[in-house]
C-alpha positions in Angstrom: 14.5 -24.7 24.8 16.6 -21.9 23.7 15.0 -18.8 25.7 17.4 -15.9 26.3 14.9 -14.1 28.1 13.8 -16.5 30.7 16.1 -19.7 30.4 19.1 -18.2 31.6 21.6 -20.4 33.0 24.6 -19.5 36.0 27.2 -21.4 35.8 28.2 -22.4 39.5 24.6 -23.9 40.0 25.1 -26.0 37.1 28.0 -27.4 39.2 26.6 -27.2 42.1 25.9 -30.8 43.7 22.3 -31.9 44.2 21.1 -31.8 47.3 22.0 -34.5 49.6 25.1 -35.4 47.3 29.0 -34.1 47.2 31.6 -33.9 44.9 33.6 -37.3 43.9 35.6 -36.0 41.0 34.9 -33.4 38.3 37.0 -33.1 34.8 36.6 -30.0 33.0 37.9 -28.5 29.6 38.2 -24.8 28.7 40.2 -23.3 25.9 40.6 -20.2 27.5 41.1 -20.0 31.5 40.6 -16.9 33.9 42.0 -18.6 38.2 39.4 -16.2 39.3 36.9 -17.9 37.3 38.4 -21.6 38.1 38.4 -20.4 42.0 35.1 -19.6 41.8 34.1 -22.8 40.1 35.6 -24.7 42.7 33.4 -22.9 45.8 30.6 -24.3 43.7 31.9 -27.6 43.2 33.1 -28.1 46.8 31.1 -26.0 48.6 27.4 -25.4 47.0 28.2 -21.9 46.9 27.3 -19.7 44.4 30.5 -18.2 42.3 29.7 -14.3 43.0 29.6 -15.3 46.6 31.3 -12.7 48.9 33.0 -15.5 50.5 35.5 -15.3 47.2 37.5 -12.4 48.9 37.9 -14.5 52.3 41.1 -16.0 51.8 40.3 -18.5 54.5 37.6 -19.8 53.2 39.6 -20.5 49.6 42.6 -22.1 51.2 40.0 -24.4 52.8 37.9 -25.1 49.2 41.0 -25.1 47.1 42.8 -28.2 49.9 39.5 -29.7 49.1 38.9 -29.6 45.6 42.4 -29.6 44.6 42.3 -33.3 45.1 39.0 -34.0 42.9 39.0 -31.7 40.1 40.7 -31.9 36.9 41.0 -29.1 34.6 42.2 -29.1 30.9 43.2 -25.7 28.4 44.8 -24.8 25.7 48.4 -23.7 26.6 49.3 -20.3 26.4 45.4 -19.4 26.9 45.7 -18.7 30.6 44.4 -15.4 31.4 47.6 -13.5 33.7 45.2 -12.5 36.9 45.0 -8.6 37.9 46.2 -9.6 41.7 48.1 -12.7 41.7 47.8 -14.2 45.3 49.7 -17.1 46.6 46.5 -19.4 46.7 47.1 -19.5 43.2 49.8 -22.0 43.8 47.1 -24.7 45.0 45.9 -24.4 41.5 48.9 -26.3 40.0 47.3 -29.7 41.1 43.9 -28.7 38.9 45.1 -27.1 36.0 47.0 -29.3 32.5 47.8 -27.5 29.5 47.2 -29.3 25.9 48.9 -28.8 22.8 46.9 -30.6 20.0 49.7 -32.5 17.6 50.5 -30.1 14.7 48.9 -31.7 11.5 51.6 -30.8 8.2 48.8 -30.2 6.4 47.7 -27.0 8.4 49.0 -23.7 8.0 48.4 -23.2 11.8 48.9 -25.0 15.1 45.4 -26.5 15.4 43.6 -25.8 19.2 42.2 -27.7 22.4 39.0 -25.7 21.6 36.3 -27.9 23.9 34.1 -26.6 26.9 33.1 -29.5 28.8 32.6 -31.5 32.1 32.1 -34.9 33.6 31.0 -34.4 37.1 30.6 -37.5 39.5 28.7 -37.0 42.7 28.3 -39.0 45.8 25.3 -39.5 48.0 26.0 -37.8 51.4 25.9 -41.1 53.5 29.4 -41.8 54.6 31.7 -43.7 52.0 29.8 -44.5 49.2 30.2 -48.2 48.8 27.6 -48.7 45.7 28.3 -46.8 42.5 24.9 -47.0 42.1 24.3 -44.4 44.3 26.2 -42.0 42.4 24.9 -39.4 40.0 26.9 -38.6 36.8 26.7 -35.2 34.7 27.7 -34.4 31.4 27.8 -30.5 30.4 28.1 -29.6 27.0 28.7 -25.8 26.6 30.2 -23.3 24.1 31.4 -21.1 26.9 34.8 -21.2 28.5 36.2 -21.0 32.1 36.4 -17.1 32.0 34.2 -13.8 33.0 33.5 -13.2 29.5 30.0 -11.7 29.0 29.2 -13.0 25.5 25.9 -14.9 25.2 26.9 -18.4 25.4 24.7 -22.4 25.3 25.2 -25.2 27.2 23.4 -28.3 28.1 23.3 -31.2 30.7 22.6 -34.6 30.8 22.6 -36.9 34.0 22.8 -40.4 34.3 23.4 -43.2 36.8 25.4 -46.6 36.2 23.1 -49.5 35.5 24.2 -53.5 34.8 24.3 -53.5 30.9 27.4 -51.4 29.3 26.1 -48.1 27.6 27.1 -48.4 23.9 26.5 -44.4 23.4 29.5 -43.6 25.9 32.1 -44.9 23.5 33.4 -41.2 22.1 33.0 -40.1 25.8 35.5 -42.8 27.3 38.2 -42.1 24.1 37.7 -38.7 25.1 38.7 -38.8 29.0 41.3 -41.5 27.9 42.5 -38.9 25.7 42.6 -36.4 28.6 44.4 -39.2 30.6 47.0 -39.6 28.2 47.3 -35.5 27.9 48.3 -35.5 31.5 52.1 -34.8 32.0 54.5 -35.3 35.0 55.4 -38.5 37.1 54.9 -36.8 40.5 52.3 -38.2 42.5 49.9 -35.7 41.9 50.2 -36.4 38.1 50.1 -40.4 39.0 46.9 -39.8 41.3 45.0 -37.8 38.7 45.4 -40.4 35.9 44.9 -43.0 38.4 41.2 -41.0 38.9 40.7 -40.8 35.1 41.4 -44.5 34.7 38.8 -45.2 37.7 36.1 -42.8 36.2 36.6 -44.3 32.6 35.9 -47.8 33.9 32.4 -46.3 35.3 31.6 -44.5 32.8 31.2 -47.5 30.5 28.4 -48.5 32.6 26.4 -45.1 32.9 23.2 -44.6 30.8 22.6 -40.5 30.4 19.1 -39.4 29.0 17.7 -36.1 27.9 15.1 -35.9 30.4 12.2 -34.5 28.7 10.1 -35.3 25.3 11.9 -32.8 23.0 14.5 -35.2 22.0 14.6 -38.9 21.1 18.3 -39.5 21.0 21.8 -37.9 21.3 25.1 -38.9 20.5 28.7 -37.6 22.2 31.0 -36.0 19.2 34.5 -35.6 20.1 36.2 -34.1 17.0 39.7 -34.3 16.4 40.4 -37.3 19.0 41.5 -40.8 18.2 38.5 -43.1 18.4 39.0 -46.8 19.1 38.7 -47.9 15.3 42.3 -46.4 14.6 40.7 -43.1 13.0 39.2 -39.9 14.6 36.2 -38.3 15.1 35.0 -36.0 12.3 31.5 -34.2 11.3 32.2 -35.8 7.9 29.3 -38.2 8.7 27.0 -36.0 10.6 23.8 -35.8 8.7 24.5 -31.7 9.1 27.6 -32.0 6.7 26.5 -34.7 4.9 22.8 -34.2 4.0 20.9 -31.9 1.9 18.2 -30.1 4.4 14.9 -28.1 4.4 16.0 -25.6 7.2 19.1 -24.7 8.8 20.1 -22.2 11.0 23.7 -21.9 12.0 25.1 -19.4 14.9 29.2 -19.2 14.9 30.8 -16.2 16.3 33.7 -17.4 13.6 33.4 -18.4 10.1 35.6 -19.7 7.5 33.8 -18.5 3.6 34.3 -22.0 2.6 32.5 -23.8 5.1 29.5 -21.6 4.8 29.7 -21.8 0.7 29.2 -25.9 1.5 26.3 -25.3 3.2 25.1 -22.7 1.0 25.6 -24.8 -2.2 24.8 -28.3 -0.6 20.5 -28.0 -1.6 20.6 -28.4 -5.3 17.3 -30.5 -5.4 15.4 -28.7 -2.5 13.7 -25.6 -3.7 13.8 -22.6 -1.6 15.7 -24.0 1.6 15.4 -21.3 4.4 19.0 -20.8 5.9 19.6 -18.2 8.7 23.1 -17.4 9.6 23.7 -15.6 13.1 27.1 -14.6 13.7 29.5 -11.1 15.0 29.2 -8.5 12.4 33.5 -8.6 12.0 33.1 -12.0 11.1 31.2 -10.9 8.0 35.0 -9.7 6.9 35.4 -13.4 5.6 31.9 -13.8 3.6 31.8 -13.2 0.1 28.1 -12.6 -1.7 28.2 -16.1 -3.6 29.2 -17.8 -0.1 25.8 -16.9 1.4 23.3 -15.5 -1.0 20.8 -18.3 0.4 20.9 -17.2 4.1 19.6 -14.4 6.2 22.3 -12.9 8.2 22.0 -11.6 11.6 24.5 -10.2 13.8 23.7 -8.6 17.3 22.1 -4.8 17.5 25.4 -2.5 18.4 23.2 -1.2 21.3 22.9 -4.8 23.1 26.7 -5.4 22.3 27.4 -2.0 23.4 24.5 -1.2 25.8 26.4 -1.8 29.0 28.9 1.4 28.6 25.5 3.3 28.9 25.5 2.1 32.5 28.9 2.4 33.6 31.7 5.1 33.7 34.1 2.5 34.8 36.2 1.4 31.5 38.3 -0.6 33.5 35.3 -2.8 34.8 33.3 -2.1 30.5 33.1 -5.4 28.5 31.3 -6.0 25.7 29.0 -8.7 25.0 28.4 -10.7 21.7 27.3 -13.7 20.4 29.6 -16.8 21.3 27.1 -19.8 21.2 27.6 -22.4 19.1 24.1 -23.6 18.0 23.2 -25.8 14.6 19.7 -26.7 13.4 19.4 -29.4 10.3 16.0 -30.0 9.2 14.9 -32.2 6.2 11.4 -33.4 6.1 10.2 -34.4 10.0 13.9 -35.1 11.1 15.3 -32.6 13.2 18.7 -32.5 14.5 20.3 -29.8 17.1 24.1 -29.5 17.4 25.6 -27.5 20.4 29.3 -27.4 22.1 32.6 -25.9 20.9 32.7 -26.2 17.2 32.5 -22.9 14.6 31.8 -22.8 11.4 35.2 -22.5 10.6 38.2 -24.7 9.1 40.0 -24.9 12.0 37.2 -26.3 14.0 36.7 -28.8 11.3 40.1 -30.1 10.6 42.7 -29.8 12.8 41.5 -28.4 16.5 39.4 -31.0 19.4 36.3 -29.7 19.6 33.4 -31.7 21.8 30.0 -31.5 20.3 26.6 -32.7 21.4 23.9 -33.8 18.9 20.5 -33.9 20.0 17.9 -35.6 17.5 14.3 -34.7 17.7 11.2 -34.3 15.1 9.9 -30.9 13.3 6.7 -30.7 15.5 9.2 -30.4 18.2 11.6 -28.8 16.7 11.7 -26.2 13.8 13.3 -22.9 12.1 9.9 -21.3 13.4 10.2 -22.0 16.9 13.7 -21.9 17.6 14.1 -18.0 16.0 10.9 -17.4 17.8 12.9 -17.5 21.5 16.4 -16.1 20.0 14.3 -13.2 18.7 12.1 -12.6 21.5 9.2 -12.6 18.8 9.0 -11.7 15.4 12.6 -10.8 13.5 10.9 -7.2 12.8 10.4 -7.2 16.4 11.8 -4.4 18.1 12.7 -6.0 20.9 14.8 -8.8 19.0 18.5 -8.4 20.0 19.6 -9.8 16.8 19.0 -7.3 13.3 19.2 -8.8 9.6 22.3 -7.5 7.7 24.1 -6.9 4.3 27.4 -8.2 3.4 29.9 -5.2 4.0 31.6 -3.8 0.9 35.2 -6.0 0.1 38.3 -4.4 1.9 41.7 -5.6 2.9 42.4 -7.4 5.8 43.7 -5.7 8.5 46.8 -7.2 10.1 46.2 -8.9 13.7 49.0 -8.2 15.6 47.3 -9.3 18.5 46.0 -12.2 17.3 49.9 -13.0 15.6 51.6 -12.8 19.0 49.1 -14.7 20.7 50.2 -17.5 18.0 53.6 -17.1 19.0 53.1 -17.6 22.6 51.1 -21.0 21.7 54.3 -21.9 19.7 56.7 -21.3 22.6 54.5 -23.3 24.7 55.3 -26.2 22.4 58.6 -26.4 22.8 58.1 -28.0 26.3 60.3 -25.3 28.1 61.8 -27.0 31.3 62.7 -25.5 35.0 64.6 -26.1 38.1 65.2 -24.4 41.4 68.4 -24.1 43.4 69.3 -22.1 46.8 70.9 -19.0 46.1 72.1 -16.7 48.8 69.7 -17.8 51.4 67.1 -17.1 48.4 66.1 -19.3 45.3 67.0 -19.4 41.7 64.9 -20.4 38.7 66.7 -21.8 35.7 64.3 -21.9 32.5 65.3 -23.5 29.6 63.6 -23.3 26.5 65.6 -26.0 23.8 65.9 -25.6 19.9 64.1 -21.8 20.6 63.0 -21.1 16.9 60.2 -18.8 17.4 60.7 -15.4 16.2 60.0 -12.4 18.8 60.3 -10.3 21.6 59.2 -12.5 24.5 59.8 -12.1 28.5 58.9 -14.3 31.1 58.5 -13.9 35.1 57.2 -15.9 37.9 53.8 -15.8 38.4 54.4 -13.9 41.8 57.3 -12.1 41.3 58.1 -8.7 39.4 61.7 -9.9 38.4 61.5 -10.3 34.6 64.3 -11.4 31.9 63.9 -12.0 28.4 63.1 -15.4 27.2 66.5 -16.9 25.4 67.5 -20.8 25.1 68.7 -20.3 28.7 66.7 -17.9 30.9 68.3 -17.7 35.0 65.7 -15.7 37.4 67.5 -15.2 41.3 66.8 -13.9 44.4 63.4 -15.4 44.8 61.4 -16.0 48.3 60.0 -19.5 48.7 56.4 -18.2 47.7 57.2 -16.7 45.0 58.4 -20.1 43.5 55.2 -21.7 41.2 55.6 -24.3 38.3 53.1 -20.6 36.5 55.1 -18.2 34.6 53.9 -14.9 33.1 55.1 -14.9 29.2 54.7 -11.4 27.3 54.9 -11.4 23.5 55.9 -7.9 22.0 55.8 -6.0 18.9 56.4 -2.6 19.2 53.2 -1.0 21.1 51.3 -4.0 21.2 51.9 -6.8 23.8 50.0 -10.1 24.8 50.3 -11.4 27.9 49.4 -14.9 28.9 50.3 -17.4 31.7 51.9 -20.7 30.7 52.5 -23.9 33.3 56.0 -25.3 33.0 57.4 -28.3 35.0 59.8 -27.1 37.4 62.0 -29.8 39.6 63.0 -29.4 42.6 60.4 -27.0 44.3 60.7 -27.2 48.4 58.1 -29.1 50.2 57.9 -26.6 52.5 56.8 -24.4 49.8 52.9 -25.3 50.1 53.3 -25.0 53.9 54.5 -21.5 53.4 51.3 -21.1 51.3 49.3 -22.3 54.1 50.9 -20.2 56.9 50.8 -16.8 54.8 47.0 -17.5 55.0 46.8 -18.7 58.8 49.1 -16.3 60.3 47.4 -16.0 63.5 44.6 -17.8 66.0 42.0 -15.8 64.9 42.8 -17.4 61.2 43.4 -20.6 62.3 39.6 -20.9 64.2 38.1 -19.2 61.2 39.5 -22.1 59.2 38.3 -24.8 62.1 34.5 -23.3 62.2 34.7 -23.4 58.3 35.7 -27.2 58.3 33.5 -28.5 61.0 30.3 -26.4 60.2 27.3 -28.5 59.0 26.2 -25.3 56.7 29.8 -23.6 55.7 28.2 -20.2 54.9 26.4 -20.6 58.6 29.9 -21.6 60.0 30.9 -18.6 59.0 28.4 -16.1 60.0 27.4 -17.8 63.4 30.0 -20.3 64.8 33.6 -18.5 63.9 32.6 -15.3 66.0 31.8 -17.7 69.1 34.6 -20.2 68.8 37.6 -17.2 67.8 36.5 -15.1 71.1 36.0 -17.6 73.3 39.6 -19.5 72.3 41.6 -16.8 70.8 40.6 -14.1 72.8 41.0 -16.4 76.0 37.7 -15.4 77.5 37.6 -18.2 80.4 37.7 -20.9 77.0 33.9 -19.6 76.3 33.9 -21.5 72.7 35.4 -24.6 74.1 31.9 -26.0 74.6 30.7 -25.1 71.7 33.7 -26.4 69.3 33.7 -29.8 71.3 29.9 -30.1 70.8 30.8 -29.4 67.0 33.6 -31.5 67.1 31.4 -34.4 68.3 28.9 -34.6 65.9 31.8 -34.2 63.0 33.2 -37.5 64.5 29.6 -38.9 64.4 28.6 -37.9 60.6 31.6 -36.7 58.6 34.9 -38.4 60.3 37.0 -37.8 57.3 37.2 -34.2 58.0 39.7 -34.7 61.2 42.1 -35.9 58.3 41.8 -32.6 56.7 42.6 -31.2 60.2 45.5 -33.2 60.9 47.3 -31.6 57.7 46.5 -27.8 58.9 47.8 -28.5 62.4 51.0 -30.2 60.6 51.3 -27.3 57.9 51.1 -24.5 60.3 52.5 -26.2 63.5 53.2 -22.8 65.4 52.0 -22.3 69.3 51.5 -18.7 68.1 48.7 -19.7 66.1 47.2 -22.6 67.2 46.8 -22.0 71.7 47.7 -25.0 73.7 44.0 -25.1 74.8 42.7 -26.2 71.7 45.8 -28.6 70.7 45.5 -30.2 74.0 41.7 -30.6 73.6 42.0 -31.8 69.6 44.2 -35.0 70.9 42.4 -36.1 74.0 39.3 -35.6 71.8 40.8 -37.8 69.1 42.1 -40.3 71.6 38.1 -40.4 73.6 36.5 -41.0 70.2 38.9 -43.7 68.9 40.7 -41.6 66.1 44.1 -42.4 65.7 47.0 -40.5 63.8 
């Protein structure tokens, strides 16, 4: 069930289409986002390649994949929580069609702005039998996680549920459809991409009403989706108030949460006035203990990850640049009363903000004592008995009370989030044979020292109500901007997405030309596109085709290419639309040899394909 030593999940493998299927649509959410992690995810979704594939460094392969998946992946994240990439690439421009920022509506009763915090995927896989006309052939997968779409090394948890459409409605999916509707309404803009994404989600909504998911096992007899913080169909909002975890007394309670609020733990601690000796365990991070007082948690045994585990990687690496600590990041709750047991997994921390204002996603799994209980679960988590030397956690006491230190970096991070709430806008215009961007931050009231720059340019300007950045090339125009918030020597850098009007249509063509610069790269793209297996195609066919056509060796590659094109026309004719797209984008005799262009047009005519 939860076996850290053996049940290790690979993020990419969870997303990969099952054998015989391909991606129809993917809808994902994350609090924070790393562009490289998103690109790796697109590889898994689109081409069934692992996220750590060596092809991640092949720009032709990435171009092919991002163009292919850009129409079928919709990703939502918290505004102001996109990490700045170390090595920005023009290919990141293609992520504009995928990434959507969300600002959760601020509530007057909350001192801080709430966050969009769910970690979730809903995937539709289509059977590889040509165009799918019967949705009963499609496979749907829900993935609920505690992990953000980043390369953080912390310990997380996830669960997958698969389902198919049936004739009768699935009542259990109402919270899921409400969540999808919330995401659909959060897509900003009136451009064709925004309209298309909303249309895709509307279609998915109509399908999910009839998809029946199952737990596919004996451990759990029932489940419930709980999208905390979003509107429901009855005019209210989804909360955890009615869940037994936060409502009923218990005999056993396990709380795994990296971030805490003292009052939330205190509520658990004082609820069981009529139950003698309830067993309570809290697993958290060491720094979270400062939020607890002894009277808040005197019924809990408290565990944190051992220092040797948190810092263990440093013992094997002298490269401080690559060294990243690891700690607990999973959010797991086990509640048991009598013979009834329930497990809660997802993004919900045991914190005030998680329960009051944030948007979260939780999966509630119902079980029985003989299948799910504290002894079984802690044995798996602790790798045996709690005092086992191989236990990655150790029991701890609360530290001595101390004055909390000002967290400058967290304050700067919140300032960037508040900056995003101003809904800035941008406009592009030609300027001295280059381009100028004008950004507007209306009603700028956020106090702080901010700088802004386009993602693909080093030109930087202070943020004022009106910001002008000029001298930009076509490839430096993007809706992604780097914002730096500073306080003395401390600074936080994040990417934000700003709706930017009047970006020339040739900008996307420039991205393609930046990658496909010569016949070698063009035929490598063709090899990826037409291959039955992209990896085999990359390693074998591209060398033959490129040496034969680009190298002009008596057209030795033409027969192999012609055979591949015939096979593609018979089995996957839709790929020729993508080939047409690339031919239009490149449109250069220096890149596309005349022999290939003549072959391609003759071939289209012979097999009855039309422009």
